[in-house]
DONUTI-375700 format. One line per field, with one value per residue: z, y, x of N, C-alpha, C in turn. Coordinates in nm, 4 decimals, m for minus. Layout:
<pts>
n.pz	(Z  ...) $
n.py	(Y  ...) $
n.px	(X  ...) $
ca.pz	(Z  ...) $
ca.py	(Y  ...) $
ca.px	(X  ...) $
c.pz	(Z  ...) $
c.py	(Y  ...) $
c.px	(X  ...) $
</pts>
This chain:
<pts>
n.pz	(m1.2616  m1.4031  m1.6575  m1.6746  m1.6392  m1.8702  m2.0616  m2.0000  m2.0653  m2.3333  m2.4250  m2.3591  m2.5048  m2.7613  m2.7692  m2.7571  m2.9939  m3.1927  m3.1804  m3.1631  m3.3590  m3.2183  m3.1762  m3.3677  m3.2126  m3.0989  m3.0869  m3.2468  m3.4931  m3.5170  m3.5337  m3.7731  m3.9561  m3.9218  m4.0151  m4.2581  m4.4853  m4.4958  m4.5035  m4.6286  m4.9810  m5.0804  m4.8586  m4.7847  m4.9899  m4.9350  m4.7070  m4.7875  m4.9775  m4.8125  m4.6399  m4.8001  m4.8672  m4.6276  m4.6311  m4.5627  m4.3716  m4.0565  m3.8244  m3.6585  m3.4316  m3.3387  m3.5077  m3.7489  m3.7072  m3.6825  m3.9444  m4.0821  m3.9955  m4.1332  m4.3914  m4.6766  m4.7764  m4.5587  m4.4118  m4.1615  m4.0225  m3.7001  m3.4158  m3.2981  m3.5188  m3.6974  m3.5515  m3.5417  m3.8273  m3.8544  m3.7103  m3.8796  m4.0945  m4.0013  m3.9407  m4.2022  m4.3185  m4.1669  m4.2374  m4.5092  m4.4932  m4.3771  m4.5999  m4.7658  m4.6183  m4.6401  m4.9196  m4.9502  m4.7920  m4.9280  m5.1651  m5.0908  m5.0099  m5.2475  m5.3994  m5.2577  m5.2828  m5.5635  m5.5805  m5.4529  m5.6226  m5.8683  m5.7836  m5.8086  m5.8338  m5.8531  m5.6852  m5.6809  m5.7419  m5.5098  m5.3157  m5.3970  m5.3798  m5.1059  m5.0215  m5.1247  m4.9724  m4.7255  m4.7312  m4.7714  m4.5309  m4.3602  m4.4452  m4.3845  m4.1006  m4.0662  m4.1454  m3.9818  m3.7304  m3.7813  m3.8039  m3.5390  m3.3900  m3.4989  m3.4211  m3.1499  m3.1660  m3.2690  m3.0689  m2.8643  m2.9978  m3.0522  m2.8111  m2.7613  m2.9049  m2.7747  m2.6777  m2.8636  m3.1089  m3.2871  m3.3231  m3.4477  m3.6955  m3.8171  m3.8656  m4.0587  m4.2838) $
n.py	(m13.4523  m13.4246  m13.4239  m13.1895  m13.0061  m13.0621  m12.9835  m12.6998  m12.6416  m12.6781  m12.5107  m12.2516  m12.2843  m12.2764  m12.0096  m11.8607  m11.9040  m11.8227  m11.5538  m11.2279  m10.9517  m10.6830  m10.3574  m10.0677  m9.8093  m9.5422  m9.2685  m9.2698  m9.3323  m9.1095  m8.9086  m8.9790  m8.9440  m8.6693  m8.5794  m8.6729  m8.5658  m8.3031  m8.2792  m8.2303  m8.3082  m8.4672  m8.5835  m8.7217  m8.9220  m9.0529  m9.1765  m9.3549  m9.5072  m9.6260  m9.7634  m9.9516  m10.1082  m10.2172  m10.4252  m10.7516  m10.7919  m10.8108  m10.5328  m10.3159  m10.0605  m9.9101  m9.9826  m9.8933  m9.6320  m9.5745  m9.6380  m9.4345  m9.2142  m9.2421  m9.1819  m8.9920  m8.7921  m8.7031  m8.5796  m8.3525  m8.3340  m8.3296  m8.5452  m8.5990  m8.5450  m8.7417  m8.9668  m8.9197  m8.9509  m9.2126  m9.3308  m9.2586  m9.4064  m9.6617  m9.6828  m9.6418  m9.8803  m10.0574  m10.0136  m10.0688  m10.3542  m10.4091  m10.3749  m10.5800  m10.8064  m10.7770  m10.8219  m11.0756  m11.2307  m11.1745  m11.2956  m11.5601  m11.6119  m11.5755  m11.7935  m12.0084  m11.9916  m12.0256  m12.2782  m12.4140  m12.3578  m12.5016  m12.7619  m12.9691  m13.3111  m13.4245  m13.5480  m13.4481  m13.1711  m13.0825  m13.1385  m12.9667  m12.7236  m12.7155  m12.7208  m12.4647  m12.2997  m12.3670  m12.2556  m11.9936  m11.9171  m11.9525  m11.7422  m11.5238  m11.5472  m11.4950  m11.2330  m11.1106  m11.1408  m10.9890  m10.7351  m10.7190  m10.7047  m10.4790  m10.2846  m10.2868  m10.1864  m9.9371  m9.8184  m9.7927  m9.6179  m9.3882  m9.2671  m9.1111  m8.8904  m8.7454  m8.5072  m8.3211  m8.3275  m8.1605  m7.9514  m8.0990  m8.1846  m7.9422  m7.8799  m8.0660  m7.9933) $
n.px	(2.7028  2.9477  2.8650  2.7414  2.9573  3.0949  2.9034  2.9029  3.1661  3.1670  2.9722  3.1009  3.3430  3.2252  3.1215  3.3365  3.4534  3.2682  3.2612  3.1173  3.2308  3.4003  3.2373  3.2773  3.4395  3.2379  3.3185  3.5387  3.4214  3.2528  3.4536  3.5693  3.3551  3.3183  3.5769  3.6485  3.4988  3.6077  3.8812  4.2071  4.2271  4.4535  4.5459  4.3354  4.3351  4.5676  4.4776  4.2720  4.4108  4.6033  4.4426  4.3331  4.5617  4.5926  4.4117  4.2934  4.4824  4.6192  4.5928  4.8198  4.8163  5.0440  5.2532  5.1485  5.1446  5.4187  5.5002  5.3630  5.5030  5.7345  5.6368  5.6748  5.4967  5.3639  5.5491  5.6662  5.4344  5.2713  5.3020  5.0505  4.8699  4.9607  4.8769  4.5949  4.5590  4.6313  4.4207  4.1967  4.2707  4.2393  3.9736  3.8635  3.9709  3.8171  3.5638  3.5909  3.6215  3.3686  3.2332  3.3193  3.2371  2.9623  2.9391  3.0282  2.8447  2.5984  2.6818  2.7085  2.4393  2.2905  2.4198  2.3254  2.0424  2.0346  2.1119  1.9153  1.6997  1.7871  1.8240  2.0038  2.1341  2.3807  2.6435  2.9038  2.8687  2.7397  2.9299  3.1371  3.0143  2.9631  3.2246  3.3089  3.1270  3.2238  3.4775  3.4193  3.2794  3.4884  3.6513  3.4791  3.4785  3.7470  3.7683  3.5927  3.7192  3.9453  3.8259  3.7327  3.9880  4.0796  3.9024  3.9610  4.2166  4.1706  4.0265  4.2206  4.4088  4.2510  4.2102  4.4442  4.4064  4.1881  4.0972  4.1445  4.0262  3.8768  4.0476  4.2534  4.1286  4.1033  4.3678  4.4124  4.2899) $
ca.pz	(m1.2468  m1.5080  m1.7887  m1.6665  m1.6600  m2.0104  m2.1311  m1.9921  m2.1455  m2.4884  m2.4452  m2.3475  m2.6179  m2.8850  m2.7570  m2.7956  m3.1393  m3.2695  m3.1102  m3.2569  m3.3606  m3.1391  m3.2560  m3.3878  m3.0952  m3.1582  m3.0981  m3.3700  m3.5956  m3.5287  m3.5766  m3.9206  m4.0366  m3.9316  m4.0755  m4.4039  m4.5888  m4.5136  m4.4873  m4.7651  m5.0633  m5.0966  m4.7327  m4.7931  m5.0889  m4.8497  m4.5989  m4.8654  m5.0353  m4.6896  m4.5874  m4.9158  m4.8499  m4.4963  m4.6578  m4.5441  m4.2868  m3.9036  m3.8030  m3.5262  m3.4264  m3.3196  m3.6325  m3.8534  m3.6590  m3.7242  m4.0921  m4.1342  m3.9590  m4.2424  m4.5245  m4.7156  m4.8002  m4.4251  m4.3489  m4.0992  m3.9276  m3.5704  m3.3782  m3.2876  m3.6417  m3.7535  m3.4734  m3.6091  m3.9668  m3.8273  m3.6711  m4.0021  m4.1922  m3.9475  m3.9593  m4.3354  m4.3405  m4.1022  m4.3395  m4.6243  m4.4422  m4.3716  m4.7495  m4.8107  m4.5459  m4.7055  m5.0581  m4.9377  m4.7392  m5.0615  m5.2653  m5.0444  m5.0150  m5.3901  m5.4429  m5.1849  m5.3470  m5.6935  m5.5542  m5.4106  m5.7428  m5.9611  m5.7194  m5.8889  m5.7538  m5.8591  m5.5424  m5.7057  m5.7245  m5.3746  m5.2416  m5.4403  m5.3204  m4.9617  m4.9999  m5.1431  m4.8559  m4.6046  m4.7499  m4.7640  m4.3926  m4.2906  m4.4747  m4.3186  m3.9680  m4.0529  m4.1552  m3.8372  m3.6385  m3.8107  m3.7436  m3.3868  m3.3374  m3.5469  m3.3251  m3.0333  m3.1974  m3.2878  m2.9389  m2.7999  m3.0570  m3.0478  m2.6674  m2.7703  m2.9540  m2.7259  m2.6461  m2.9740  m3.2345  m3.3755  m3.3673  m3.5439  m3.8105  m3.8674  m3.9120  m4.1727  m4.3964) $
ca.py	(m13.3224  m13.4246  m13.3861  m13.0455  m12.9404  m13.0829  m12.8871  m12.5559  m12.6250  m12.6851  m12.3729  m12.1464  m12.2787  m12.2322  m11.8767  m11.7840  m11.9248  m11.7553  m11.4228  m11.1175  m10.8554  m10.5626  m10.2483  m9.9496  m9.7064  m9.4351  m9.1534  m9.2886  m9.3285  m8.9738  m8.8434  m9.0117  m8.8761  m8.5259  m8.5362  m8.7119  m8.4736  m8.1718  m8.2814  m8.2130  m8.4262  m8.5445  m8.6580  m8.8169  m9.0047  m9.1357  m9.2504  m9.4465  m9.5959  m9.6902  m9.8668  m10.0575  m10.1775  m10.3144  m10.5175  m10.8874  m10.7940  m10.7672  m10.4097  m10.2828  m9.9219  m9.8575  m10.0193  m9.8046  m9.4897  m9.5705  m9.6287  m9.3068  m9.1050  m9.2429  m9.1543  m8.8587  m8.6971  m8.6697  m8.5274  m8.2367  m8.3355  m8.3417  m8.6683  m8.5917  m8.5503  m8.8695  m9.0609  m8.8985  m9.0132  m9.3656  m9.3607  m9.2427  m9.5225  m9.7917  m9.6741  m9.6738  m10.0224  m10.1271  m9.9873  m10.1572  m10.4904  m10.4204  m10.3923  m10.7230  m10.9011  m10.7648  m10.8846  m11.2062  m11.2817  m11.1670  m11.3944  m11.6885  m11.6202  m11.6054  m11.9244  m12.1004  m11.9835  m12.0834  m12.4370  m12.4633  m12.3712  m12.5926  m12.8785  m13.0695  m13.4388  m13.4713  m13.5381  m13.3649  m13.0312  m13.0659  m13.1320  m12.8512  m12.6212  m12.7261  m12.6699  m12.3353  m12.2523  m12.3635  m12.1583  m11.8477  m11.9037  m11.9321  m11.6120  m11.4581  m11.5605  m11.4211  m11.0876  m11.0640  m11.1408  m10.8838  m10.6245  m10.7018  m10.6502  m10.3364  m10.2057  m10.2682  m10.0889  m9.7940  m9.7862  m9.7615  m9.5065  m9.2772  m9.2058  m9.0290  m8.7481  m8.7327  m8.3728  m8.2226  m8.3779  m8.0478  m7.8858  m8.1775  m8.1778  m7.8124  m7.8935  m8.1675  m7.9304) $
ca.px	(2.8026  3.0503  2.7995  2.7069  3.0748  3.1243  2.8183  2.9635  3.2815  3.1241  2.9034  3.2056  3.4166  3.1408  3.0955  3.4536  3.4849  3.1668  3.2465  3.0739  3.3334  3.3744  3.1903  3.3641  3.4070  3.1519  3.3954  3.6194  3.3176  3.2189  3.5733  3.5828  3.2583  3.3484  3.6967  3.6761  3.4546  3.6615  4.0232  4.2894  4.2007  4.5676  4.5398  4.2094  4.3772  4.6609  4.3993  4.2045  4.5110  4.6699  4.3426  4.3182  4.6757  4.5769  4.3089  4.3375  4.6028  4.6061  4.6576  4.8662  4.8240  5.1803  5.3223  5.0751  5.1934  5.5709  5.5101  5.3168  5.6041  5.8295  5.5775  5.7210  5.3797  5.3244  5.6603  5.6518  5.3199  5.2856  5.2660  4.9061  4.8134  4.9903  4.7768  4.4665  4.5461  4.6249  4.2809  4.1124  4.3039  4.1822  3.8282  3.8490  3.9966  3.7028  3.4425  3.6154  3.5892  3.2286  3.1729  3.3670  3.1630  2.8400  2.9414  3.0431  2.7220  2.5029  2.7079  2.6725  2.2863  2.2629  2.4578  2.2397  1.9266  2.0587  2.1299  1.7788  1.6175  1.8343  1.8092  2.0817  2.1416  2.5159  2.7144  3.0169  2.8385  2.7035  3.0606  3.2242  2.9322  2.9876  3.3669  3.2980  3.0562  3.3137  3.5915  3.3634  3.2678  3.6180  3.6951  3.3923  3.5244  3.8743  3.7292  3.5356  3.8310  4.0289  3.7435  3.7306  4.1214  4.0956  3.8242  4.0432  4.3317  4.1180  3.9819  4.3483  4.4701  4.1627  4.2279  4.5413  4.3678  4.0719  4.0520  4.2026  3.9820  3.8390  4.1797  4.3231  4.0449  4.1319  4.4999  4.4198  4.2233) $
c.pz	(m1.3533  m1.6437  m1.7820  m1.6802  m1.8118  m2.0936  m2.1205  m2.0589  m2.2909  m2.5194  m2.4511  m2.4703  m2.7531  m2.8905  m2.8017  m2.9403  m3.2309  m3.2048  m3.2157  m3.2375  m3.2705  m3.2231  m3.2604  m3.2807  m3.1447  m3.1710  m3.2181  m3.4964  m3.6229  m3.5783  m3.7332  m4.0004  m4.0333  m4.0103  m4.2347  m4.5048  m4.6020  m4.5112  m4.6335  m4.8560  m5.0886  m4.9635  m4.7299  m4.8844  m5.0106  m4.7677  m4.6860  m4.9203  m4.9166  m4.6423  m4.6846  m4.8928  m4.7260  m4.5245  m4.6295  m4.4372  m4.1414  m3.8852  m3.6651  m3.5272  m3.4293  m3.4448  m3.7441  m3.8273  m3.7115  m3.8748  m4.1356  m4.0906  m4.0754  m4.3793  m4.5569  m4.7434  m4.6802  m4.3373  m4.2750  m4.0078  m3.7892  m3.5333  m3.3559  m3.4175  m3.7142  m3.6761  m3.5283  m3.7481  m3.9507  m3.7851  m3.7883  m4.1004  m4.1404  m3.9567  m4.1060  m4.3706  m4.2844  m4.1930  m4.4688  m4.6003  m4.4274  m4.5116  m4.8051  m4.7506  m4.6154  m4.8441  m5.0411  m4.8922  m4.8676  m5.1448  m5.2206  m5.0527  m5.1527  m5.4475  m5.3791  m5.2561  m5.4946  m5.6838  m5.5321  m5.5435  m5.8390  m5.9152  m5.7853  m5.7891  m5.7741  m5.7254  m5.5617  m5.6802  m5.5765  m5.2991  m5.2836  m5.3839  m5.1646  m4.9402  m5.0110  m5.0221  m4.7282  m4.6052  m4.7205  m4.6188  m4.3028  m4.3227  m4.4043  m4.1639  m3.9609  m4.0572  m4.0278  m3.7311  m3.6384  m3.7638  m3.6073  m3.3372  m3.3828  m3.4606  m3.1917  m3.0474  m3.1908  m3.1515  m2.8449  m2.8678  m3.0363  m2.9135  m2.6819  m2.8244  m2.8837  m2.7224  m2.7560  m3.1125  m3.3343  m3.4219  m3.4794  m3.6919  m3.8932  m3.9254  m4.0368  m4.2948  m4.5101) $
c.py	(m13.3015  m13.3914  m13.2358  m12.9519  m12.9627  m12.9769  m12.7470  m12.5396  m12.5965  m12.5373  m12.2574  m12.1497  m12.2429  m12.0772  m11.8101  m11.8012  m11.8420  m11.6218  m11.3171  m11.0174  m10.7350  m10.4496  m10.1472  m9.8531  m9.5693  m9.3073  m9.1582  m9.2758  m9.1822  m8.8930  m8.8639  m8.9452  m8.7226  m8.4877  m8.5583  m8.6218  m8.3341  m8.1674  m8.2637  m8.3371  m8.5232  m8.6215  m8.7625  m8.9352  m9.1128  m9.2267  m9.3721  m9.5691  m9.6823  m9.7992  m9.9812  m10.1487  m10.2774  m10.4222  m10.6575  m10.9021  m10.7498  m10.6291  m10.3753  m10.1341  m9.8490  m9.8720  m9.9254  m9.6651  m9.4797  m9.5570  m9.4885  m9.2021  m9.1148  m9.2115  m9.0037  m8.7545  m8.6545  m8.5917  m8.3750  m8.2367  m8.3737  m8.4981  m8.6789  m8.6124  m8.6823  m8.9811  m9.0484  m8.9592  m9.1700  m9.4083  m9.3671  m9.3689  m9.6413  m9.7933  m9.6994  m9.8240  m10.1112  m10.1300  m10.0633  m10.3054  m10.5091  m10.4605  m10.5232  m10.8126  m10.9070  m10.8244  m11.0231  m11.2918  m11.2865  m11.2810  m11.5375  m11.7177  m11.6353  m11.7388  m12.0220  m12.0967  m12.0348  m12.2264  m12.4899  m12.4730  m12.4694  m12.7456  m12.9884  m13.1916  m13.4887  m13.4433  m13.4525  m13.2148  m12.9948  m13.0519  m13.0045  m12.7318  m12.6069  m12.6767  m12.5160  m12.2533  m12.2382  m12.2629  m12.0027  m11.8322  m11.8810  m11.7952  m11.5015  m11.4387  m11.4720  m11.2692  m11.0313  m11.0490  m11.0255  m10.7444  m10.6065  m10.6612  m10.5111  m10.2460  m10.1794  m10.1713  m9.9471  m9.7463  m9.7286  m9.6261  m9.3776  m9.1915  m9.0989  m8.8980  m8.7047  m8.5898  m8.2619  m8.2616  m8.2677  m7.9776  m7.9627  m8.1721  m8.0539  m7.8169  m7.9790  m8.1128  m7.8867) $
c.px	(2.8982  2.9810  2.7711  2.8379  3.1171  3.0270  2.8597  3.0777  3.2581  3.0666  3.0137  3.2922  3.3479  3.1336  3.2250  3.4933  3.3970  3.1520  3.2113  3.1826  3.2994  3.3219  3.2961  3.3370  3.3439  3.2156  3.4879  3.5180  3.2828  3.3364  3.5868  3.4706  3.2637  3.4765  3.6982  3.6290  3.5202  3.8085  4.0758  4.2613  4.3258  4.5802  4.4442  4.2564  4.4833  4.5914  4.3400  4.3008  4.5698  4.5731  4.3219  4.4409  4.6660  4.4742  4.3648  4.4686  4.5537  4.6662  4.6953  4.8788  4.9598  5.2668  5.2775  5.1335  5.3383  5.5702  5.4644  5.4186  5.7051  5.7703  5.6075  5.6093  5.3250  5.4295  5.6244  5.5168  5.3451  5.2508  5.1198  4.8246  4.8296  4.8815  4.6381  4.4556  4.5516  4.4808  4.1878  4.1443  4.2460  4.0456  3.7858  3.8553  3.8776  3.5886  3.4637  3.5911  3.4433  3.1651  3.2052  3.2751  3.0214  2.8349  2.9380  2.9106  2.6278  2.5355  2.6839  2.5142  2.2497  2.2979  2.3730  2.0917  1.9245  2.0521  2.0021  1.6898  1.6463  1.8140  1.8755  2.1046  2.2816  2.5832  2.8370  2.9930  2.8073  2.8354  3.1310  3.1365  2.9654  3.1323  3.3807  3.2381  3.1550  3.4327  3.5367  3.3331  3.3895  3.6736  3.6033  3.4429  3.6614  3.8510  3.6678  3.6304  3.9182  3.9610  3.7462  3.8676  4.1284  4.0187  3.8880  4.1529  4.2928  4.0828  4.1151  4.3976  4.3828  4.1766  4.3386  4.5198  4.2278  4.0228  4.0640  4.1349  3.9521  3.9450  4.2457  4.2534  4.0831  4.2750  4.5082  4.3515  4.3210) $
</pts>
């Protein structure tokens, strides 16, 4: 019985560590795809720049909304429009993180294939390659954790504009 309980605790501990990031809420992704091509170019620029500033940071929807209220280029916008803009920023940041993940995985794959081909026997190279892979895997895990938390934040924020998304998109043109 002890062995079985130990096994269960190891399995559950492993599952929580290797958790798959939450998916982007479909309604947030649809809102993003509908809004970004037609909104005001200056506003689009604010969204893209703000998302890039959030790179490698944990995102809190409430804090982002407060920061947007103090942004002079958004002065005079309604609370609902600010919430919509925060949603677009978080979705853009999540898409940017997807690109970072993709590049990192491809980089790791390329490095591993190069090592297999060269088949070097020096232990220093193997150790440094292992250290690089360990660091990259840690970075991958951090990005996935941030994406998961961002999906949760987006899910909370998108609910605030649920019924008025088309209206909001028209306001942001």
